N, CA, C and O atoms as a Tinker XYZ file with bonds, in Angstrom:
   420  protein
     1  N    126.496000 -171.457000  -43.560000    73     2
     2  CA   126.941000 -170.159000  -43.108000    64     1     3
     3  C    128.027000 -169.626000  -44.044000    63     2     4     5
     4  O    128.153000 -168.420000  -44.256000    81     3
     5  N    128.808000 -170.559000  -44.598000    73     3     6
     6  CA   129.859000 -170.115000  -45.501000    64     5     7
     7  C    129.259000 -169.451000  -46.738000    63     6     8     9
     8  O    129.785000 -168.445000  -47.213000    81     7
     9  N    128.178000 -169.996000  -47.259000    73     7    10
    10  CA   127.532000 -169.405000  -48.428000    64     9    11
    11  C    127.043000 -167.986000  -48.125000    63    10    12    13
    12  O    127.069000 -167.118000  -48.998000    81    11
    13  N    126.599000 -167.754000  -46.890000    73    11    14
    14  CA   126.141000 -166.426000  -46.479000    64    13    15
    15  C    127.284000 -165.541000  -45.997000    63    14    16    17
    16  O    127.091000 -164.352000  -45.744000    81    15
    17  N    128.488000 -166.130000  -45.869000    73    15    18
    18  CA   129.682000 -165.434000  -45.385000    64    17    19
    19  C    129.507000 -164.962000  -43.939000    63    18    20    21
    20  O    129.913000 -163.853000  -43.589000    81    19
    21  N    128.907000 -165.801000  -43.113000    73    19    22
    22  CA   128.759000 -165.496000  -41.688000    64    21    23
    23  C    129.729000 -166.385000  -40.926000    63    22    24    25
    24  O    129.491000 -167.578000  -40.742000    81    23
    25  N    130.831000 -165.779000  -40.487000    73    23    26
    26  CA   131.877000 -166.514000  -39.784000    64    25    27
    27  C    131.539000 -166.663000  -38.305000    63    26    28    29
    28  O    130.778000 -165.874000  -37.744000    81    27
    29  N    132.113000 -167.679000  -37.691000    73    27    30
    30  CA   131.913000 -167.881000  -36.243000    64    29    31
    31  C    132.438000 -166.699000  -35.442000    63    30    32    33
    32  O    131.940000 -166.425000  -34.350000    81    31
    33  N    133.427000 -166.002000  -35.962000    73    31    34
    34  CA   134.070000 -164.907000  -35.237000    64    33    35
    35  C    133.413000 -163.549000  -35.499000    63    34    36    37
    36  O    133.803000 -162.551000  -34.894000    81    35
    37  N    132.430000 -163.502000  -36.385000    73    35    38
    38  CA   131.751000 -162.236000  -36.681000    64    37    39
    39  C    130.856000 -161.804000  -35.522000    63    38    40    41
    40  O    130.390000 -162.628000  -34.735000    81    39
    41  N    130.628000 -160.508000  -35.437000    73    39    42
    42  CA   129.580000 -160.009000  -34.554000    64    41    43
    43  C    128.271000 -160.228000  -35.299000    63    42    44    45
    44  O    128.072000 -159.709000  -36.398000    81    43
    45  N    127.389000 -160.998000  -34.692000    73    43    46
    46  CA   126.119000 -161.352000  -35.324000    64    45    47
    47  C    125.005000 -160.667000  -34.556000    63    46    48    49
    48  O    124.788000 -160.946000  -33.377000    81    47
    49  N    124.302000 -159.772000  -35.228000    73    47    50
    50  CA   123.209000 -159.021000  -34.601000    64    49    51
    51  C    121.900000 -159.520000  -35.196000    63    50    52    53
    52  O    121.703000 -159.493000  -36.411000    81    51
    53  N    121.021000 -159.970000  -34.332000    73    51    54
    54  CA   119.749000 -160.550000  -34.750000    64    53    55
    55  C    118.600000 -159.667000  -34.289000    63    54    56    57
    56  O    118.708000 -158.963000  -33.285000    81    55
    57  N    117.509000 -159.712000  -35.026000    73    55    58
    58  CA   116.296000 -159.032000  -34.589000    64    57    59
    59  C    115.104000 -159.830000  -35.075000    63    58    60    61
    60  O    115.203000 -160.620000  -36.014000    81    59
    61  N    113.984000 -159.611000  -34.422000    73    59    62
    62  CA   112.761000 -160.290000  -34.806000    64    61    63
    63  C    111.851000 -159.289000  -35.488000    63    62    64    65
    64  O    111.601000 -158.216000  -34.939000    81    63
    65  N    111.351000 -159.611000  -36.666000    73    63    66
    66  CA   110.462000 -158.668000  -37.356000    64    65    67
    67  C    109.076000 -158.589000  -36.736000    63    66    68    69
    68  O    108.281000 -157.731000  -37.120000    81    67
    69  N    108.772000 -159.460000  -35.789000    73    67    70
    70  CA   107.472000 -159.458000  -35.129000    64    69    71
    71  C    107.315000 -158.175000  -34.317000    63    70    72    73
    72  O    108.071000 -157.969000  -33.368000    81    71
    73  N    106.358000 -157.300000  -34.655000    73    71    74
    74  CA   106.228000 -156.030000  -33.935000    64    73    75
    75  C    105.815000 -156.195000  -32.478000    63    74    76    77
    76  O    105.981000 -155.270000  -31.683000    81    75
    77  N    105.285000 -157.346000  -32.118000    73    75    78
    78  CA   104.871000 -157.568000  -30.730000    64    77    79
    79  C    106.046000 -157.911000  -29.827000    63    78    80    81
    80  O    105.893000 -157.961000  -28.607000    81    79
    81  N    107.196000 -158.144000  -30.402000    73    79    82
    82  CA   108.367000 -158.459000  -29.592000    64    81    83
    83  C    109.071000 -159.700000  -30.072000    63    82    84    85
    84  O    108.897000 -160.137000  -31.209000    81    83
    85  N    109.879000 -160.267000  -29.178000    73    83    86
    86  CA   110.697000 -161.419000  -29.533000    64    85    87
    87  C    109.830000 -162.631000  -29.839000    63    86    88    89
    88  O    108.849000 -162.905000  -29.148000    81    87
    89  N    110.203000 -163.336000  -30.867000    73    87    90
    90  CA   109.479000 -164.543000  -31.213000    64    89    91
    91  C    110.472000 -165.677000  -31.470000    63    90    92    93
    92  O    110.646000 -166.544000  -30.614000    81    91
    93  N    111.107000 -165.683000  -32.602000    73    91    94
    94  CA   112.032000 -166.766000  -32.929000    64    93    95
    95  C    113.488000 -166.359000  -32.803000    63    94    96    97
    96  O    114.375000 -167.208000  -32.883000    81    95
    97  N    113.747000 -165.086000  -32.608000    73    95    98
    98  CA   115.123000 -164.601000  -32.586000    64    97    99
    99  C    115.937000 -165.224000  -31.441000    63    98   100   101
   100  O    117.141000 -165.438000  -31.583000    81    99
   101  N    115.298000 -165.507000  -30.334000    73    99   102
   102  CA   116.023000 -166.115000  -29.209000    64   101   103
   103  C    116.517000 -167.511000  -29.577000    63   102   104   105
   104  O    117.623000 -167.905000  -29.207000    81   103
   105  N    115.704000 -168.237000  -30.293000    73   103   106
   106  CA   116.093000 -169.583000  -30.732000    64   105   107
   107  C    117.276000 -169.505000  -31.707000    63   106   108   109
   108  O    118.200000 -170.314000  -31.636000    81   107
   109  N    117.238000 -168.542000  -32.599000    73   107   110
   110  CA   118.326000 -168.380000  -33.559000    64   109   111
   111  C    119.619000 -168.027000  -32.827000    63   110   112   113
   112  O    120.679000 -168.566000  -33.145000    81   111
   113  N    119.536000 -167.125000  -31.849000    73   111   114
   114  CA   120.717000 -166.748000  -31.075000    64   113   115
   115  C    121.291000 -167.971000  -30.356000    63   114   116   117
   116  O    122.506000 -168.165000  -30.333000    81   115
   117  N    120.424000 -168.787000  -29.776000    73   115   118
   118  CA   120.873000 -169.995000  -29.096000    64   117   119
   119  C    121.576000 -170.941000  -30.063000    63   118   120   121
   120  O    122.603000 -171.529000  -29.727000    81   119
   121  N    121.023000 -171.086000  -31.259000    73   119   122
   122  CA   121.640000 -171.978000  -32.247000    64   121   123
   123  C    123.030000 -171.484000  -32.658000    63   122   124   125
   124  O    123.961000 -172.280000  -32.780000    81   123
   125  N    123.170000 -170.181000  -32.869000    73   123   126
   126  CA   124.497000 -169.646000  -33.197000    64   125   127
   127  C    125.482000 -169.950000  -32.072000    63   126   128   129
   128  O    126.603000 -170.391000  -32.327000    81   127
   129  N    125.065000 -169.714000  -30.827000    73   127   130
   130  CA   125.959000 -169.954000  -29.687000    64   129   131
   131  C    126.261000 -171.438000  -29.536000    63   130   132   133
   132  O    127.395000 -171.813000  -29.237000    81   131
   133  N    125.264000 -172.279000  -29.739000    73   131   134
   134  CA   125.429000 -173.731000  -29.626000    64   133   135
   135  C    126.488000 -174.235000  -30.603000    63   134   136   137
   136  O    127.242000 -175.157000  -30.291000    81   135
   137  N    126.538000 -173.628000  -31.778000    73   135   138
   138  CA   127.493000 -174.061000  -32.795000    64   137   139
   139  C    128.764000 -173.214000  -32.826000    63   138   140   141
   140  O    129.505000 -173.258000  -33.809000    81   139
   141  N    129.031000 -172.446000  -31.772000    73   139   142
   142  CA   130.338000 -171.851000  -31.597000    64   141   143
   143  C    130.494000 -170.356000  -31.778000    63   142   144   145
   144  O    131.585000 -169.834000  -31.553000    81   143
   145  N    129.453000 -169.645000  -32.173000    73   143   146
   146  CA   129.579000 -168.186000  -32.286000    64   145   147
   147  C    129.635000 -167.583000  -30.887000    63   146   148   149
   148  O    128.818000 -167.907000  -30.026000    81   147
   149  N    130.598000 -166.712000  -30.675000    73   147   150
   150  CA   130.798000 -166.116000  -29.358000    64   149   151
   151  C    130.201000 -164.723000  -29.221000    63   150   152   153
   152  O    129.947000 -164.270000  -28.105000    81   151
   153  N    129.976000 -164.044000  -30.324000    73   151   154
   154  CA   129.563000 -162.645000  -30.276000    64   153   155
   155  C    128.202000 -162.469000  -30.961000    63   154   156   157
   156  O    128.098000 -161.849000  -32.019000    81   155
   157  N    127.171000 -163.027000  -30.333000    73   155   158
   158  CA   125.818000 -162.978000  -30.868000    64   157   159
   159  C    125.000000 -162.031000  -29.999000    63   158   160   161
   160  O    124.999000 -162.143000  -28.773000    81   159
   161  N    124.309000 -161.105000  -30.642000    73   159   162
   162  CA   123.514000 -160.109000  -29.929000    64   161   163
   163  C    122.098000 -160.066000  -30.497000    63   162   164   165
   164  O    121.875000 -160.365000  -31.670000    81   163
   165  N    121.141000 -159.685000  -29.638000    73   163   166
   166  CA   119.759000 -159.481000  -30.071000    64   165   167
   167  C    119.482000 -157.987000  -29.991000    63   166   168   169
   168  O    119.716000 -157.356000  -28.960000    81   167
   169  N    118.985000 -157.432000  -31.077000    73   167   170
   170  CA   118.721000 -156.002000  -31.169000    64   169   171
   171  C    117.564000 -155.627000  -30.250000    63   170   172   173
   172  O    116.434000 -156.070000  -30.455000    81   171
   173  N    117.847000 -154.811000  -29.238000    73   171   174
   174  CA   116.847000 -154.369000  -28.274000    64   173   175
   175  C    115.834000 -153.453000  -28.954000    63   174   176   177
   176  O    116.196000 -152.395000  -29.468000    81   175
   177  N    114.582000 -153.854000  -28.958000    73   175   178
   178  CA   113.543000 -153.048000  -29.582000    64   177   179
   179  C    113.281000 -153.422000  -31.031000    63   178   180   181
   180  O    112.339000 -152.922000  -31.645000    81   179
   181  N    114.104000 -154.291000  -31.573000    73   179   182
   182  CA   113.897000 -154.777000  -32.921000    64   181   183
   183  C    114.130000 -153.733000  -33.999000    63   182   184   185
   184  O    114.599000 -152.624000  -33.740000    81   183
   185  N    113.787000 -154.127000  -35.213000    73   183   186
   186  CA   114.005000 -153.263000  -36.371000    64   185   187
   187  C    113.153000 -151.992000  -36.294000    63   186   188   189
   188  O    113.579000 -150.923000  -36.730000    81   187
   189  N    111.960000 -152.119000  -35.740000    73   187   190
   190  CA   111.071000 -150.955000  -35.641000    64   189   191
   191  C    111.735000 -149.833000  -34.836000    63   190   192   193
   192  O    111.710000 -148.674000  -35.250000    81   191
   193  N    112.317000 -150.169000  -33.711000    73   191   194
   194  CA   113.005000 -149.169000  -32.886000    64   193   195
   195  C    114.229000 -148.627000  -33.612000    63   194   196   197
   196  O    114.486000 -147.423000  -33.593000    81   195
   197  N    114.980000 -149.513000  -34.248000    73   195   198
   198  CA   116.168000 -149.117000  -34.994000    64   197   199
   199  C    115.821000 -148.037000  -36.015000    63   198   200   201
   200  O    116.494000 -147.010000  -36.105000    81   199
   201  N    114.767000 -148.284000  -36.778000    73   199   202
   202  CA   114.337000 -147.335000  -37.807000    64   201   203
   203  C    113.828000 -146.049000  -37.175000    63   202   204   205
   204  O    114.132000 -144.961000  -37.665000    81   203
   205  N    113.048000 -146.154000  -36.081000    73   203   206
   206  CA   112.503000 -144.955000  -35.431000    64   205   207
   207  C    113.604000 -144.060000  -34.866000    63   206   208   209
   208  O    113.397000 -142.858000  -34.697000    81   207
   209  N    114.761000 -144.627000  -34.576000    73   207   210
   210  CA   115.910000 -143.845000  -34.089000    64   209   211
   211  C    116.732000 -143.268000  -35.234000    63   210   212   213
   212  O    117.757000 -142.627000  -35.005000    81   211
   213  N    116.285000 -143.495000  -36.462000    73   211   214
   214  CA   116.985000 -142.944000  -37.623000    64   213   215
   215  C    118.299000 -143.627000  -37.951000    63   214   216   217
   216  O    119.167000 -143.034000  -38.591000    81   215
   217  N    118.448000 -144.854000  -37.522000    73   215   218
   218  CA   119.689000 -145.582000  -37.786000    64   217   219
   219  C    119.711000 -146.099000  -39.222000    63   218   220   221
   220  O    118.658000 -146.241000  -39.843000    81   219
   221  N    120.906000 -146.381000  -39.755000    73   219   222
   222  CA   121.011000 -146.777000  -41.168000    64   221   223
   223  C    120.411000 -148.148000  -41.448000    63   222   224   225
   224  O    120.488000 -149.055000  -40.619000    81   223
   225  N    119.824000 -148.283000  -42.605000    73   223   226
   226  CA   119.304000 -149.557000  -43.082000    64   225   227
   227  C    119.749000 -149.742000  -44.529000    63   226   228   229
   228  O    120.244000 -148.808000  -45.161000    81   227
   229  N    119.574000 -150.927000  -45.035000    73   227   230
   230  CA   119.908000 -151.225000  -46.423000    64   229   231
   231  C    118.662000 -151.744000  -47.104000    63   230   232   233
   232  O    117.917000 -152.539000  -46.530000    81   231
   233  N    118.437000 -151.303000  -48.309000    73   231   234
   234  CA   117.355000 -151.872000  -49.104000    64   233   235
   235  C    117.911000 -152.155000  -50.492000    63   234   236   237
   236  O    118.848000 -151.499000  -50.948000    81   235
   237  N    117.339000 -153.108000  -51.131000    73   235   238
   238  CA   117.815000 -153.481000  -52.457000    64   237   239
   239  C    117.824000 -154.980000  -52.609000    63   238   240   241
   240  O    117.369000 -155.714000  -51.732000    81   239
   241  N    118.333000 -155.415000  -53.705000    73   239   242
   242  CA   118.383000 -156.851000  -53.987000    64   241   243
   243  C    119.291000 -157.546000  -52.975000    63   242   244   245
   244  O    120.364000 -157.046000  -52.636000    81   243
   245  N    118.846000 -158.698000  -52.505000    73   243   246
   246  CA   119.634000 -159.486000  -51.570000    64   245   247
   247  C    120.538000 -160.432000  -52.349000    63   246   248   249
   248  O    120.089000 -161.175000  -53.221000    81   247
   249  N    121.804000 -160.385000  -52.016000    73   247   250
   250  CA   122.779000 -161.295000  -52.606000    64   249   251
   251  C    123.420000 -162.050000  -51.448000    63   250   252   253
   252  O    124.109000 -161.436000  -50.633000    81   251
   253  N    123.213000 -163.379000  -51.349000    73   251   254
   254  CA   123.795000 -164.125000  -50.232000    64   253   255
   255  C    125.290000 -163.859000  -50.102000    63   254   256   257
   256  O    126.056000 -164.091000  -51.037000    81   255
   257  N    125.686000 -163.381000  -48.957000    73   255   258
   258  CA   127.091000 -163.093000  -48.711000    64   257   259
   259  C    127.513000 -161.716000  -49.166000    63   258   260   261
   260  O    128.470000 -161.145000  -48.644000    81   259
   261  N    126.793000 -161.180000  -50.147000    73   259   262
   262  CA   127.059000 -159.841000  -50.651000    64   261   263
   263  C    128.521000 -159.495000  -50.736000    63   262   264   265
   264  O    129.307000 -160.229000  -51.335000    81   263
   265  N    128.894000 -158.373000  -50.136000    73   263   266
   266  CA   130.284000 -157.920000  -50.183000    64   265   267
   267  C    131.082000 -158.382000  -48.973000    63   266   268   269
   268  O    132.191000 -157.900000  -48.738000    81   267
   269  N    130.521000 -159.321000  -48.197000    73   267   270
   270  CA   131.237000 -159.820000  -47.028000    64   269   271
   271  C    132.405000 -160.700000  -47.454000    63   270   272   273
   272  O    132.367000 -161.328000  -48.512000    81   271
   273  N    133.428000 -160.741000  -46.633000    73   271   274
   274  CA   134.613000 -161.543000  -46.935000    64   273   275
   275  C    134.273000 -163.030000  -46.936000    63   274   276   277
   276  O    133.498000 -163.494000  -46.100000    81   275
   277  N    134.848000 -163.770000  -47.869000    73   275   278
   278  CA   134.574000 -165.204000  -47.942000    64   277   279
   279  C    135.582000 -166.020000  -47.131000    63   278   280   281
   280  O    135.318000 -167.183000  -46.825000    81   279
   281  N    136.723000 -165.440000  -46.779000    73   279   282
   282  CA   137.718000 -166.151000  -45.974000    64   281   283
   283  C    137.385000 -165.989000  -44.498000    63   282   284   285
   284  O    136.800000 -164.984000  -44.095000    81   283
   285  N    137.753000 -166.967000  -43.703000    73   283   286
   286  CA   137.564000 -166.845000  -42.262000    64   285   287
   287  C    137.177000 -168.168000  -41.628000    63   286   288   289
   288  O    137.229000 -169.219000  -42.267000    81   287
   289  N    136.788000 -168.100000  -40.363000    73   287   290
   290  CA   136.457000 -169.288000  -39.577000    64   289   291
   291  C    134.989000 -169.662000  -39.759000    63   290   292   293
   292  O    134.097000 -169.035000  -39.189000    81   291
   293  N    134.760000 -170.691000  -40.562000    73   291   294
   294  CA   133.413000 -171.209000  -40.773000    64   293   295
   295  C    133.268000 -172.583000  -40.127000    63   294   296   297
   296  O    132.383000 -173.357000  -40.491000    81   295
   297  N    134.126000 -172.873000  -39.185000    73   295   298
   298  CA   134.134000 -174.173000  -38.528000    64   297   299
   299  C    133.070000 -174.227000  -37.436000    63   298   300   301
   300  O    133.388000 -174.309000  -36.249000    81   299
   301  N    131.820000 -174.183000  -37.844000    73   299   302
   302  CA   130.722000 -174.288000  -36.887000    64   301   303
   303  C    130.630000 -175.733000  -36.405000    63   302   304   305
   304  O    130.541000 -176.661000  -37.209000    81   303
   305  N    130.651000 -175.906000  -35.119000    73   303   306
   306  CA   130.503000 -177.239000  -34.539000    64   305   307
   307  C    129.961000 -177.068000  -33.116000    63   306   308   309
   308  O    130.081000 -175.996000  -32.523000    81   307
   309  N    129.377000 -178.115000  -32.588000    73   307   310
   310  CA   128.822000 -178.062000  -31.236000    64   309   311
   311  C    129.969000 -177.855000  -30.257000    63   310   312   313
   312  O    130.921000 -178.635000  -30.224000    81   311
   313  N    129.867000 -176.795000  -29.462000    73   311   314
   314  CA   130.929000 -176.516000  -28.497000    64   313   315
   315  C    130.504000 -176.831000  -27.067000    63   314   316   317
   316  O    131.347000 -177.043000  -26.196000    81   315
   317  N    129.197000 -176.860000  -26.828000    73   315   318
   318  CA   128.707000 -177.173000  -25.489000    64   317   319
   319  C    127.339000 -177.816000  -25.616000    63   318   320   321
   320  O    126.318000 -177.131000  -25.683000    81   319
   321  N    127.330000 -179.131000  -25.649000    73   319   322
   322  CA   126.057000 -179.821000  -25.849000    64   321   323
   323  C    125.101000 -179.661000  -24.669000    63   322   324   325
   324  O    123.924000 -180.001000  -24.787000    81   323
   325  N    125.575000 -179.156000  -23.547000    73   323   326
   326  CA   124.712000 -178.947000  -22.382000    64   325   327
   327  C    123.860000 -177.685000  -22.483000    63   326   328   329
   328  O    123.057000 -177.416000  -21.589000    81   327
   329  N    124.021000 -176.898000  -23.567000    73   327   330
   330  CA   123.200000 -175.699000  -23.722000    64   329   331
   331  C    121.726000 -176.030000  -23.958000    63   330   332   333
   332  O    120.853000 -175.209000  -23.677000    81   331
   333  N    121.455000 -177.207000  -24.463000    73   331   334
   334  CA   120.069000 -177.591000  -24.714000    64   333   335
   335  C    119.551000 -178.436000  -23.567000    63   334   336   337
   336  O    120.270000 -179.271000  -23.018000    81   335
   337  N    118.309000 -178.212000  -23.217000    73   335   338
   338  CA   117.652000 -179.004000  -22.183000    64   337   339
   339  C    117.352000 -180.373000  -22.775000    63   338   340   341
   340  O    116.794000 -180.469000  -23.868000    81   339
   341  N    117.712000 -181.410000  -22.073000    73   339   342
   342  CA   117.503000 -182.762000  -22.581000    64   341   343
   343  C    116.413000 -183.501000  -21.823000    63   342   344   345
   344  O    115.994000 -184.587000  -22.223000    81   343
   345  N    115.962000 -182.916000  -20.742000    73   343   346
   346  CA   114.969000 -183.588000  -19.909000    64   345   347
   347  C    113.896000 -182.571000  -19.525000    63   346   348   349
   348  O    114.199000 -181.545000  -18.916000    81   347
   349  N    112.658000 -182.852000  -19.875000    73   347   350
   350  CA   111.560000 -181.914000  -19.607000    64   349   351
   351  C    111.393000 -181.648000  -18.114000    63   350   352   353
   352  O    110.859000 -180.606000  -17.736000    81   351
   353  N    111.831000 -182.556000  -17.271000    73   351   354
   354  CA   111.720000 -182.327000  -15.827000    64   353   355
   355  C    112.576000 -181.144000  -15.392000    63   354   356   357
   356  O    112.249000 -180.473000  -14.414000    81   355
   357  N    113.672000 -180.878000  -16.109000    73   355   358
   358  CA   114.511000 -179.710000  -15.804000    64   357   359
   359  C    113.710000 -178.433000  -16.042000    63   358   360   361
   360  O    113.762000 -177.500000  -15.240000    81   359
   361  N    112.970000 -178.399000  -17.149000    73   359   362
   362  CA   112.134000 -177.235000  -17.457000    64   361   363
   363  C    111.041000 -177.097000  -16.401000    63   362   364   365
   364  O    110.791000 -175.993000  -15.916000    81   363
   365  N    110.395000 -178.188000  -16.042000    73   363   366
   366  CA   109.323000 -178.147000  -15.043000    64   365   367
   367  C    109.848000 -177.662000  -13.697000    63   366   368   369
   368  O    109.207000 -176.841000  -13.042000    81   367
   369  N    111.005000 -178.161000  -13.282000    73   367   370
   370  CA   111.584000 -177.733000  -12.006000    64   369   371
   371  C    111.945000 -176.248000  -12.022000    63   370   372   373
   372  O    111.712000 -175.539000  -11.043000    81   371
   373  N    112.512000 -175.783000  -13.127000    73   371   374
   374  CA   112.861000 -174.364000  -13.227000    64   373   375
   375  C    111.613000 -173.500000  -13.170000    63   374   376   377
   376  O    111.604000 -172.482000  -12.478000    81   375
   377  N    110.556000 -173.884000  -13.885000    73   375   378
   378  CA   109.303000 -173.122000  -13.870000    64   377   379
   379  C    108.706000 -173.125000  -12.480000    63   378   380   381
   380  O    108.187000 -172.105000  -12.027000    81   379
   381  N    108.771000 -174.250000  -11.798000    73   379   382
   382  CA   108.234000 -174.340000  -10.433000    64   381   383
   383  C    108.992000 -173.400000   -9.496000    63   382   384   385
   384  O    108.382000 -172.709000   -8.679000    81   383
   385  N    110.309000 -173.376000   -9.613000    73   383   386
   386  CA   111.100000 -172.498000   -8.749000    64   385   387
   387  C    110.828000 -171.028000   -9.046000    63   386   388   389
   388  O    110.741000 -170.212000   -8.128000    81   387
   389  N    110.695000 -170.694000  -10.310000    73   387   390
   390  CA   110.391000 -169.296000  -10.688000    64   389   391
   391  C    109.010000 -168.909000  -10.185000    63   390   392   393
   392  O    108.830000 -167.840000   -9.601000    81   391
   393  N    108.041000 -169.777000  -10.410000    73   391   394
   394  CA   106.650000 -169.479000  -10.010000    64   393   395
   395  C    106.535000 -169.320000   -8.496000    63   394   396   397
   396  O    105.755000 -168.494000   -8.022000    81   395
   397  N    107.291000 -170.090000   -7.744000    73   395   398
   398  CA   107.219000 -170.031000   -6.278000    64   397   399
   399  C    108.158000 -169.008000   -5.673000    63   398   400   401
   400  O    108.296000 -168.940000   -4.452000    81   399
   401  N    108.810000 -168.205000   -6.517000    73   399   402
   402  CA   109.649000 -167.123000   -6.016000    64   401   403
   403  C    110.991000 -167.551000   -5.488000    63   402   404   405
   404  O    111.639000 -166.781000   -4.778000    81   403
   405  N    111.431000 -168.741000   -5.803000    73   403   406
   406  CA   112.729000 -169.207000   -5.356000    64   405   407
   407  C    113.829000 -168.396000   -6.036000    63   406   408   409
   408  O    113.686000 -168.015000   -7.198000    81   407
   409  N    114.896000 -168.135000   -5.342000    73   407   410
   410  CA   116.030000 -167.425000   -5.936000    64   409   411
   411  C    117.125000 -168.395000   -6.345000    63   410   412   413
   412  O    118.258000 -167.982000   -6.593000    81   411
   413  N    116.802000 -169.678000   -6.417000    73   411   414
   414  CA   117.791000 -170.679000   -6.766000    64   413   415
   415  C    118.180000 -170.687000   -8.226000    63   414   416   417
   416  O    119.128000 -171.372000   -8.610000    81   415
   417  N    117.464000 -169.937000   -9.047000    73   415   418
   418  CA   117.780000 -169.918000  -10.490000    64   417   419
   419  C    118.402000 -168.605000  -10.857000    63   418   420
   420  O    118.741000 -168.385000  -12.020000    81   419
């Protein structure tokens, strides 16, 4: 992250290029949060919606880190190991409760 100049304290906005909707962006957001980023957002509607609304974009050669500041908090570390499911039975129980209309989740 330091090479890309993405600090833990930065606002990190993610989007999925998949036009059908979210695909891997949720996993990326979870990974950022798992390693300590507090301000991670997923762009509602993705890049396609962003462009259709006439919002600014950048095109050109990609330079890792570009003009972003190199100083800052790059101390990415696991802050809550309970964010990941460790037992498949937890997933099965949650799916069962959702499928049966339980409001326990």
